[in-house]
N, C-alpha and C positions, 0 to 999 in steps of 0.2 A: 387043861380042864376047859371044856366048852361051857359057855354061859347059856342059860335058858332064855328063850324069848319070852317076853311078857305078853300075855293075852289080854286084850281089852274088849269088853263086851259091847255089842251094838244094840242090845236088847231094848233100850229106851230111846234110841236115836232115830229120829224121823225127819222128813221134810216138814217144815213148819210154816205157819202163817206169819206175815209181817205183823209186828205189834205184840207178839206173844213172847214168853220167856223160854229159853232152851238151856239144858244142861249139856255141856260138852264133857264126855267121860274121859278120865285119865287116871288109872289105878295100877299100882304095881301088884303083880300076882303074888309077890312075897309078903304083901301086907305090912311091909317095913314101915316103921314110924318115920314120917318125913317132916315132923314138926321143926327139926333143926336143919333141914335140907334146903336146897335151892331148886325151884322149878320155874320155867318161863313159858308162858303161852304167847304165841305170835300168830298173826294172820299173814299168810304169804302174799307177796306183791301181786297185784293184778293191773294189767294195762300199764299206765304211766305212774301209778303210785308205788311207793316202796313198801318194805316190810313194816307191819304195824305191831306195836307193842300192846298186847291185850291185857295181860296180867302177869306180874312178876312177884314171886314170893321167895324171900331169903331169910330163913330162920326167924320168922315172925314179922318181918318188915315187908310191907307190900304197898301197892298203889293206893289202897284205901286207908292207910294209916300214916301217910306222910312221905312215902317214897315218890320221887318224881320220875318222869320219863314215859308215862303211859300216853298212847296215842289219843288225841283229843276226842275222836269219835267213840271211844269206849269209856271215857271218864263218867263215873257215876252209874254205870250200867252193868259192871262186871264185878262179881264177888266169888269167893271160894267157900268151902265148907270146913271151918276151923276144927270142928269136933271130929271130922273124918280124917284129918291128917295123920293121926296116930294109927290109922288102919291102912296107910299108903295111898289114900285117895286124894288126888290133886285136881279133881273135877272142878269146873267153874260153871257159873250160871251167867248167861247174858240176858238182861232184861230188856223188854220193849224192843225186840229185834227189828232191824230194817233190812230192806232188800240189799243194801250195800254191805251188810254183814255176811252175805253169801261168799263162800270161798273156802280155801284150804287153811286149816289151823294146825299148828304144831304145839305139842306139850313136850318140853325138853327138860331132862334132868342131867345137866352137864357134869355134875360132880359125883354121880354114881359110878361105880366101877363094875361093868362098863357103863359109859353114858347111855341113856335111853331116850329115844324120841318116838312120839306117837303122832300120826298124821290123821286128821279128821276133816272130812268135807262136810260143810254145812250149806244147805239150800234153803233160802228164805224166799217165799213168794207171796203174791197178793191173794192167791187162792190155792187150795190144795189141788194138785194135778191128779188127773185120773190115770196118767201114765206112771208106771213104776219108776221109782227113783233108786238108783243103785248107789249105795254109800259103802265106803270101806274105811277101815282103820288099819294102818300099817305101822309096825314097830321096827326100828332099825337098831341092830346090835353092832356097835362099832368094833368090838373086839373080834367078832367073827367076820367082819367085813361083808356082811350079807344083809339083804332086805327080804323079809318074808311077809306076804299078805296073810294076815291073820283071819280076816273075815271079809266076805263080799256078799252082803245080804241085800235083798230087794224088798222095799216097803211100798205100800200103797197109801 
């Protein structure tokens, strides 16, 4: 049996100004309750820095309620939407964004069968560019050993 790829919408995802808040979307198309699941948000390594721990949720325990391990640069600025977990929504909000927040983020569900990973690129700038910014979200399905681009939209 082939597993379905999970589609993630880019509808509200745009290039943003430094100092504003941004929601990084991550939702299961099954709308499965993830209250008792594990999901992990990370920022991919850039230049000489390593992988950054942005937000980890494991059955109600997370960085904002006592769990250690969050990268220093995200402490006190990242939260999730607890009421949305029952609808399969693992989206997070990063408050007071900085240019250094720009980069590729992953939202990973390691214990789902099959495990699922969403890739999101965030662009934070001092001003809004007049050039179009191409953003995409990709979901990788481990059981099918394939990667499929789900969306590649351009925003102004």
